[in-house]
PAKOLZA-712103 format. One line per 5 residues: their letters; for each residue x, y, z of C-alpha. Coordinates in steps of 0.2 Angstrom, whole numbers, plus 5000, padded with zeros to 4 digits. Layout:
REM PAKOLZA-712103
a) X/Y/Z ~ ...
This chain:
REM PAKOLZA-712103
xxxxx) 4890/5036/4853 ~ 4872/5035/4859 ~ 4857/5035/4846 ~ 4842/5044/4849 ~ 4826/5033/4852
xxxxx) 4809/5037/4857 ~ 4806/5039/4874 ~ 4793/5026/4874 ~ 4803/5012/4868 ~ 4811/4999/4879
xxxxx) 4817/4981/4879 ~ 4816/4973/4863 ~ 4809/4987/4854 ~ 4821/4998/4858 ~ 4836/4986/4854
xxxxx) 4828/4984/4837 ~ 4827/5002/4834 ~ 4847/5004/4835 ~ 4850/4991/4821 ~ 4846/5002/4808
xxxxx) 4862/5013/4811 ~ 4874/4998/4817 ~ 4887/4992/4805 ~ 4897/4975/4807 ~ 4913/4984/4815
xxxxx) 4921/4977/4832 ~ 4917/4987/4847 ~ 4909/4987/4864 ~ 4891/4992/4869 ~ 4883/4996/4885
xxxxx) 4866/4995/4890 ~ 4857/5007/4902 ~ 4841/5008/4911 ~ 4828/5023/4913 ~ 4840/5031/4926
xxxxx) 4856/5030/4914 ~ 4863/5016/4926 ~ 4873/5003/4916 ~ 4866/4987/4916 ~ 4879/4977/4905
xxxxx) 4895/4980/4896 ~ 4899/4967/4881 ~ 4912/4967/4866 ~ 4907/4961/4850 ~ 4918/4954/4833
xxxxx) 4902/4962/4824 ~ 4891/4974/4833 ~ 4876/4974/4823 ~ 4876/4954/4824 ~ 4877/4954/4842
xxxxx) 4865/4968/4847 ~ 4852/4958/4835 ~ 4854/4944/4847 ~ 4846/4954/4861 ~ 4833/4961/4849
xxxxx) 4824/4944/4848 ~ 4809/4939/4859 ~ 4813/4923/4864 ~ 4827/4911/4867 ~ 4835/4921/4881
xxxxx) 4838/4915/4898 ~ 4830/4923/4913 ~ 4845/4933/4917 ~ 4848/4941/4900 ~ 4827/4943/4898
xxxxx) 4827/4952/4914 ~ 4842/4963/4908 ~ 4833/4966/4891 ~ 4817/4971/4899 ~ 4826/4984/4910
xxxxx) 4835/4992/4895 ~ 4830/5009/4891 ~ 4846/5016/4880 ~ 4862/5009/4874 ~ 4879/5016/4870
xxxxx) 4892/5010/4857 ~ 4909/5012/4854 ~ 4918/5005/4838 ~ 4936/5000/4839 ~ 4949/4994/4825
xxxxx) 4950/4975/4831 ~ 4940/4964/4842 ~ 4956/4962/4854 ~ 4954/4981/4857 ~ 4937/4978/4861
xxxxx) 4940/4965/4873 ~ 4953/4976/4882 ~ 4941/4990/4883 ~ 4926/4980/4888 ~ 4936/4974/4904
xxxxx) 4942/4993/4908 ~ 4924/4998/4907 ~ 4917/4983/4917 ~ 4931/4988/4931 ~ 4926/5006/4931
xxxxx) 4907/5005/4931 ~ 4903/4988/4940 ~ 4886/4985/4929 ~ 4873/4974/4938 ~ 4872/4960/4925
xxxxx) 4891/4957/4922 ~ 4902/4945/4931 ~ 4912/4956/4942 ~ 4930/4953/4950 ~ 4928/4960/4968
xxxxx) 4945/4958/4975 ~ 4958/4966/4965 ~ 4973/4968/4975 ~ 4990/4969/4970 ~ 5002/4952/4974
xxxxx) 5018/4954/4982 ~ 5034/4950/4975 ~ 5053/4948/4981 ~ 5065/4961/4975 ~ 5084/4959/4975
xxxxx) 5090/4977/4972 ~ 5104/4982/4958 ~ 5108/5000/4965 ~ 5119/4995/4978 ~ 5136/4987/4981
xxxxx) 5129/4975/4994 ~ 5110/4972/4987 ~ 5096/4971/4998 ~ 5082/4957/4999 ~ 5065/4963/5002
xxxxx) 5046/4961/5000 ~ 5039/4972/4985 ~ 5022/4978/4981 ~ 5015/4989/4968 ~ 5024/4997/4953
xxxxx) 5040/4989/4947 ~ 5050/5006/4948 ~ 5066/5003/4958 ~ 5082/4994/4950 ~ 5082/4975/4954
xxxxx) 5076/4958/4950 ~ 5059/4955/4953 ~ 5051/4937/4957 ~ 5034/4933/4960 ~ 5020/4935/4960
xxxxx) 5018/4927/4978 ~ 4999/4923/4983 ~ 5000/4934/5000 ~ 5012/4943/5011 ~ 5013/4927/5023
xxxxx) 5019/4917/5007 ~ 5033/4930/5004 ~ 5037/4933/5023 ~ 5040/4915/5025 ~ 5051/4912/5010
xxxxx) 5061/4927/5015 ~ 5063/4920/5031 ~ 5071/4906/5024 ~ 5081/4915/5011 ~ 5090/4926/5024
xxxxx) 5095/4909/5033 ~ 5101/4903/5016 ~ 5111/4916/5009 ~ 5114/4929/5023 ~ 5107/4942/5013
xxxxx) 5103/4960/5020 ~ 5086/4966/5022 ~ 5089/4983/5031 ~ 5086/4999/5021 ~ 5099/5009/5014
xxxxx) 5100/5023/5027 ~ 5100/5010/5040 ~ 5114/5001/5032 ~ 5124/5017/5030 ~ 5121/5022/5049
xxxxx) 5128/5006/5057 ~ 5143/5004/5066 ~ 5142/4988/5072 ~ 5133/4972/5068 ~ 5114/4969/5071
xxxxx) 5104/4956/5079 ~ 5103/4947/5062 ~ 5120/4945/5061 ~ 5120/4938/5079 ~ 5108/4924/5074
xxxxx) 5116/4921/5057 ~ 5102/4929/5046 ~ 5114/4942/5038 ~ 5132/4942/5034 ~ 5137/4958/5040
xxxxx) 5141/4968/5025 ~ 5138/4985/5035 ~ 5152/4982/5045 ~ 5164/4973/5034 ~ 5161/4956/5040
xxxxx) 5160/4949/5020 ~ 5169/4956/5006 ~ 5160/4963/4990 ~ 5164/4948/4980 ~ 5157/4935/4992
xxxxx) 5143/4944/4995 ~ 5139/4945/4976 ~ 5141/4926/4975 ~ 5127/4925/4988 ~ 5118/4936/4978
xxxxx) 5121/4927/4962 ~ 5114/4911/4973 ~ 5099/4919/4979 ~ 5094/4924/4962 ~ 5097/4906/4953
xxxxx) 5087/4899/4967 ~ 5072/4910/4964 ~ 5074/4906/4946 ~ 5071/4888/4950 ~ 5089/4882/4949
xxxxx) 5089/4876/4968 ~ 5095/4859/4964 ~ 5112/4865/4957 ~ 5114/4877/4971 ~ 5110/4863/4985
xxxxx) 5122/4851/4976 ~ 5136/4864/4976 ~ 5134/4869/4994 ~ 5135/4850/4999 ~ 5151/4848/4990
xxxxx) 5158/4863/5000 ~ 5151/4856/5016 ~ 5159/4839/5013 ~ 5177/4849/5008 ~ 5175/4858/5024
xxxxx) 5171/4843/5035 ~ 5186/4835/5027 ~ 5197/4849/5031 ~ 5191/4849/5049 ~ 5182/4866/5046
xxxxx) 5167/4860/5056 ~ 5161/4879/5060 ~ 5160/4882/5042 ~ 5153/4864/5038 ~ 5138/4867/5049
xxxxx) 5135/4884/5043 ~ 5134/4876/5026 ~ 5122/4862/5032 ~ 5111/4876/5040 ~ 5109/4884/5023
xxxxx) 5105/4869/5015 ~ 5092/4864/5027 ~ 5084/4883/5024 ~ 5082/4880/5006 ~ 5074/4863/5009
xxxxx) 5062/4872/5021 ~ 5057/4884/5008 ~ 5053/4871/4996 ~ 5043/4861/5009 ~ 5033/4875/5013
xxxxx) 5029/4878/4995 ~ 5019/4860/4995 ~ 5019/4851/4978 ~ 5033/4859/4965 ~ 5027/4853/4948
xxxxx) 5040/4844/4936 ~ 5034/4849/4919 ~ 5027/4867/4923 ~ 5039/4881/4925 ~ 5029/4896/4923
xxxxx) 5010/4897/4924 ~ 4994/4901/4933 ~ 4982/4887/4937 ~ 4965/4895/4937 ~ 4950/4882/4941
xxxxx) 4931/4887/4945 ~ 4918/4881/4955 ~ 4899/4886/4953 ~ 4887/4882/4965 ~ 4869/4889/4969
xxxxx) 4872/4906/4960 ~ 4889/4908/4968 ~ 4907/4905/4962 ~ 4924/4903/4967 ~ 4941/4906/4958
xxxxx) 4956/4896/4964 ~ 4972/4901/4956 ~ 4989/4894/4960 ~ 5004/4903/4955 ~ 5018/4892/4947
xxxxx) 5034/4902/4945 ~ 5053/4896/4940 ~ 5046/4878/4944 ~ 5040/4882/4961 ~ 5022/4885/4968
xxxxx) 5022/4902/4975 ~ 5005/4899/4984 ~ 4986/4900/4980 ~ 4973/4913/4982 ~ 4954/4911/4980
xxxxx) 4943/4923/4972 ~ 4923/4927/4973 ~ 4916/4935/4958 ~ 4899/4941/4957 ~ 4889/4930/4946
xxxxx) 4870/4926/4944 ~ 4861/4909/4946 ~ 4860/4905/4927 ~ 4878/4910/4922 ~ 4888/4897/4914
xxxxx) 4907/4892/4918 ~ 4914/4899/4901 ~ 4908/4916/4904 ~ 4913/4917/4922 ~ 4931/4912/4916
xxxxx) 4933/4923/4903 ~ 4927/4938/4913 ~ 4938/4933/4928 ~ 4954/4932/4916 ~ 4950/4948/4906
xxxxx) 4948/4958/4924 ~ 4963/4949/4934 ~ 4976/4951/4920 ~ 4969/4970/4917 ~ 4983/4976/4930
xxxxx) 4993/4961/4931 ~ 5008/4953/4921 ~ 5001/4935/4914 ~ 5012/4922/4915 ~ 5018/4912/4898
xxxxx) 5004/4898/4902 ~ 4986/4900/4909 ~ 4980/4883/4914 ~ 4960/4882/4915 ~ 4947/4870/4923
xxxxx) 4935/4874/4909 ~ 4935/4880/4891 ~ 4931/4897/4887 ~ 4922/4904/4872 ~ 4935/4915/4865
xxxxx) 4952/4907/4869 ~ 4961/4914/4853 ~ 4956/4931/4857 ~ 4960/4930/4876 ~ 4979/4924/4870
xxxxx) 4980/4937/4858 ~ 4975/4951/4873 ~ 4987/4943/4885 ~ 5001/4941/4872 ~ 5000/4959/4867
xxxxx) 5000/4964/4885 ~ 5015/4954/4889 ~ 5025/4956/4874 ~ 5027/4938/4872 ~ 5017/4922/4867
xxxxx) 5003/4919/4881 ~ 4996/4901/4879 ~ 4978/4898/4888 ~ 4973/4879/4888 ~ 4963/4866/4897
xxxxx) 4972/4850/4900 ~ 4964/4834/4898 ~ 4978/4821/4906 ~ 4995/4821/4912 ~ 5003/4832/4928
xxxxx) 4993/4848/4922 ~ 4977/4839/4923 ~ 4982/4834/4941 ~ 4986/4853/4943 ~ 4970/4859/4940
xxxxx) 4960/4845/4947 ~ 4970/4850/4964 ~ 4965/4868/4961 ~ 4947/4864/4959 ~ 4945/4853/4974
xxxxx) 4952/4869/4984 ~ 4940/4880/4974 ~ 4925/4868/4980 ~ 4931/4867/4997 ~ 4934/4886/4998
xxxxx) 4916/4890/4992 ~ 4909/4878/5004 ~ 4917/4887/5019 ~ 4912/4903/5012 ~ 4893/4897/5009
xxxxx) 4893/4891/5027 ~ 4902/4907/5034 ~ 4889/4918/5023 ~ 4874/4907/5031 ~ 4881/4913/5048
xxxxx) 4883/4931/5044 ~ 4866/4931/5037 ~ 4859/4925/5054 ~ 4870/4938/5062 ~ 4864/4952/5052
xxxxx) 4846/4947/5055 ~ 4849/4946/5074 ~ 4857/4963/5073 ~ 4841/4969/5065 ~ 4830/4962/5077
xxxxx) 4841/4971/5092 ~ 4841/4987/5086 ~ 4824/4987/5078 ~ 4829/4990/5059 ~ 4818/4988/5045
xxxxx) 4830/4974/5036 ~ 4845/4965/5040 ~ 4859/4980/5036 ~ 4870/4976/5019 ~ 4883/4988/5024
xxxxx) 4888/4993/5043 ~ 4900/5007/5046 ~ 4909/5007/5062 ~ 4920/5022/5068 ~ 4934/5023/5079
xxxxx) 4948/5037/5082 ~ 4966/5035/5089 ~ 4978/5048/5096 ~ 4991/5049/5111 ~ 4986/5066/5119
xxxxx) 4979/5073/5103 ~ 4997/5069/5092 ~ 4996/5060/5077 ~ 4977/5059/5077 ~ 4968/5048/5064
xxxxx) 4950/5041/5062 ~ 4946/5023/5056 ~ 4930/5016/5046 ~ 4928/4998/5044 ~ 4915/4990/5034
xxxxx) 4905/4974/5036 ~ 4892/4966/5027 ~ 4884/4949/5020 ~ 4901/4943/5016 ~ 4910/4949/5032
xxxxx) 4922/4962/5033 ~ 4925/4972/5016 ~ 4942/4977/5020 ~ 4944/4985/5001 ~ 4931/4998/5009
xxxxx) 4941/5003/5025 ~ 4946/5021/5026 ~ 4958/5030/5037 ~ 4956/5049/5040 ~ 4971/5060/5046
xxxxx) 4964/5073/5057 ~ 4967/5089/5051 ~ 4956/5101/5062 ~ 4970/5115/5068 ~ 4957/5121/5080
xxxxx) 4954/5105/5090 ~ 4959/5104/5106 ~ 4971/5089/5111 ~ 4961/5074/5114 ~ 4944/5080/5108
xxxxx) 4935/5065/5104 ~ 4920/5073/5099 ~ 4927/5085/5087 ~ 4937/5071/5079 ~ 4923/5061/5076
xxxxx) 4914/5076/5069 ~ 4928/5080/5057 ~ 4928/5061/5051 ~ 4911/5060/5048 ~ 4909/5076/5041
xxxxx) 4921/5072/5027 ~ 4914/5055/5025 ~ 4898/5060/5021 ~ 4902/5077/5010 ~ 4911/5064/4999
xxxxx) 4896/5052/4999 ~ 4884/5066/4994 ~ 4896/5071/4981 ~ 4900/5052/4974 ~ 4883/5045/4976
xxxxx) 4869/5058/4980 ~ 4855/5046/4973 ~ 4862/5031/4985 ~ 4861/5019/4970 ~ 4879/5013/4971
xxxxx) 4880/5003/4987 ~ 4891/5016/4995 ~ 4878/5021/5009 ~ 4878/5012/5026 ~ 4863/5005/5032
xxxxx) 4869/5006/5050 ~ 4883/5017/5059 ~ 4890/5009/5074 ~ 4901/5022/5085 ~ 4913/5019/5098
xxxxx) 4906/5029/5113 ~ 4890/5033/5123 ~ 4876/5044/5123 ~ 4887/5061/5121 ~ 4895/5053/5105
xxxxx) 4879/5048/5097 ~ 4871/5065/5100 ~ 4886/5073/5094 ~ 4885/5061/5077 ~ 4865/5065/5076
xxxxx) 4869/5082/5075 ~ 4882/5081/5061 ~ 4869/5069/5051 ~ 4857/5083/5053 ~ 4867/5096/5045
xxxxx) 4868/5084/5030 ~ 4850/5081/5029 ~ 4852/5063/5031 ~ 4844/5058/5048 ~ 4837/5042/5041
xxxxx) 4853/5032/5043 ~ 4851/5021/5060 ~ 4866/5024/5072 ~ 4869/5014/5087 ~ 4884/5020/5101
xxxxx) 4893/5005/5109 ~ 4899/5009/5126 ~ 4908/4998/5139 ~ 4898/4995/5153 ~ 4900/5001/5172
xxxxx) 4916/4990/5174 ~ 4923/4992/5156 ~ 4921/4974/5153 ~ 4917/4964/5138 ~ 4900/4957/5139
xxxxx) 4892/4972/5148 ~ 4892/4984/5133 ~ 4877/4998/5133 ~ 4870/5003/5118 ~ 4864/5021/5113
xxxxx) 4851/5026/5100 ~ 4847/5044/5097 ~ 4832/5049/5110 ~ 4831/5031/5116 ~ 4837/5024/5132
xxxxx) 4851/5013/5134 ~ 4851/4995/5133 ~ 4860/4978/5134 ~ 4860/4962/5127 ~ 4862/4946/5135
xxxxx) 4878/4941/5138 ~ 4879/4924/5128 ~ 4870/4932/5114 ~ 4879/4928/5098 ~ 4875/4947/5091
xxxxx) 4884/4953/5106 ~ 4898/4944/5101 ~ 4897/4949/5083 ~ 4895/4968/5090 ~ 4912/4967/5099
xxxxx) 4921/4958/5084 ~ 4916/4973/5075 ~ 4920/4986/5087 ~ 4938/4978/5091 ~ 4941/4977/5071
xxxxx) 4938/4996/5071 ~ 4950/4998/5086 ~ 4963/4987/5078 ~ 4962/4997/5062 ~ 4963/5014/5070
xxxxx) 4977/5010/5081 ~ 4987/5001/5067 ~ 4985/5018/5056 ~ 4989/5028/5071 ~ 5005/5017/5074
xxxxx) 5010/5019/5055 ~ 5008/5039/5056 ~ 5018/5040/5072 ~ 5031/5030/5064 ~ 5032/5039/5050
xxxxx) 5032/5056/5059 ~ 5048/5049/5068 ~ 5058/5046/5054 ~ 5054/5062/5045 ~ 5066/5076/5044
xxxxx) 5066/5093/5038 ~ 5073/5089/5022 ~ 5056/5081/5017 ~ 5050/5099/5015 ~ 5065/5105/5004
xxxxx) 5058/5108/4985 ~ 5068/5095/4974 ~ 5075/5083/4988 ~ 5069/5066/4985 ~ 5074/5050/4994
xxxxx) 5089/5047/4984 ~ 5097/5066/4987 ~ 5091/5064/5006 ~ 5100/5049/5007 ~ 5115/5057/5000
xxxxx) 5115/5074/5012 ~ 5112/5062/5027 ~ 5126/5051/5021 ~ 5138/5067/5018 ~ 5133/5076/5034
xxxxx) 5127/5063/5046 ~ 5111/5072/5050 ~ 5098/5084/5045 ~ 5103/5097/5058 ~ 5120/5096/5051
xxxxx) 5113/5100/5033 ~ 5104/5115/5040 ~ 5121/5122/5047 ~ 5131/5119/5030 ~ 5139/5131/5021
xxxxx) 5134/5134/5003 ~ 5151/5127/4997 ~ 5149/5112/5007 ~ 5133/5107/5000 ~ 5139/5110/4982
xxxxx) 5151/5096/4986 ~ 5139/5083/4989 ~ 5137/5070/4974 ~ 5121/5072/4965 ~ 5117/5090/4973
xxxxx) 5119/5103/4959 ~ 5123/5121/4961 ~ 5105/5126/4961 ~ 5098/5113/4972 ~ 5112/5117/4985
xxxxx) 5106/5136/4984 ~ 5089/5131/4988 ~ 5093/5120/5003 ~ 5103/5134/5009 ~ 5091/5146/5007
xxxxx) 5078/5135/5014 ~ 5086/5133/5030 ~ 5092/5150/5031 ~ 5076/5159/5028 ~ 5069/5150/5041
x) 5081/5156/5053
């Protein structure tokens, strides 16, 4: 709710006026400026008591004092409990991104290892996202690289397949992975279902932290095989033990007394923060990731960590223990909220001695070193942005650079790519891909493709951020191309009435070599930079990243198109029924030619769906 207040009131006087109608309920409050932009979102056990603190004229830090002075209105939402208020607060912070809140900017999901349960010969693979597929999930791992390294060694140790079910069904002879002893070849009957099930069970035990038992068992088997003069089998068992050892070595230090926990350490310096998170699962270290939340110069460690935990675990499953480098203000409340989310007890602690304290100290050291590197890189990036501003005659160093490129093969599977860079380097969560939809485009028409991409981009910008106050608008556009592309882009910008955004075309020189680029601006003569100019290298890096992103997007689209079949367009036919039809008939073409009675004979295909499939192909002729 928002209470009506006199338009002339702001700051302390405005906040004081709200106290007349507030009660002692728990809830969430929002502070807004004169343009109704959210400045801050906070929670309270007692809304009246919390808001009364802001009504005081003295005793605030510089950051809070500035926030109060900018406040022109407030909004309140009561909740039943303080726990509900905490959860609602974190949701609103992530949605609204208020200026004065601590904000976790990198909130990607983490990959897991999945051992499927929906096939006689289960598959082991990397999984990211919602856990919808049947199977056992192990994670999270800190990065895709950590998962890939672990999977690589697990394949050597347990010889489980990683191919898709469709690939498995279509095999008639062993693949290369079987030849190099990374798979046991279940697709062609090289291993019995019972023996494969034993390998699956061993892999699950290993991922559950029972690696020592498995290694001892395999060592005993190896000794028996050696005594029986089965040297080839003994060598294979030796290689499997070695692969498991390599997994543990790659994980670094594996704690003795911590089975399932996240180690969360914070380092604050000069108004910047780094939070280092180590993932401990099944007694194994599954990697670490650093985060750089947006903080202010006067903010304290407890507030940063509490805000980080609330936002970090908003979309992620918390472990049984969260081990912190600094205490937070509302430990009991955070434990209650996370326990409620997980459905079992979650403990938040700050160890003072022992192995847990050593783990936190190691994470804190990583956080300190990571922040030092980040600050060094930011200083270099700041110099490059200043140099870019000088080279292109900009009013100020750009805070958001957008670089565009297209990729296609003779006009097919055409895509556009947009990458974004700023003071912190590449902003990968802001990258965008555009599937070129223009049916009237001539194949290979780069001008037309760029026009479609920019038209869609700026239509969306004008809709989502018409006042240009959300940080979504670019300060500089870099276009891969020369005078023709720049002229075309400028014409598009004129149509939208946004000619004030500087744009520069980057064209290869006469020999199409790095270092001989020419730069084009609307209405200006082309110019070049010195070959050893750091700004030139910076622009080359931006253009190469845009090119890499566009080509990668194009390849992914082309690969998907290669695997597409007419069955994808049949209503009611999803991935499972598609697999059943292909397994039964062998190909999509055979499905299209099948009689209605044959379609009804397929497992999982009802009579009504069989008629839908039959009508789909026969109505198309």
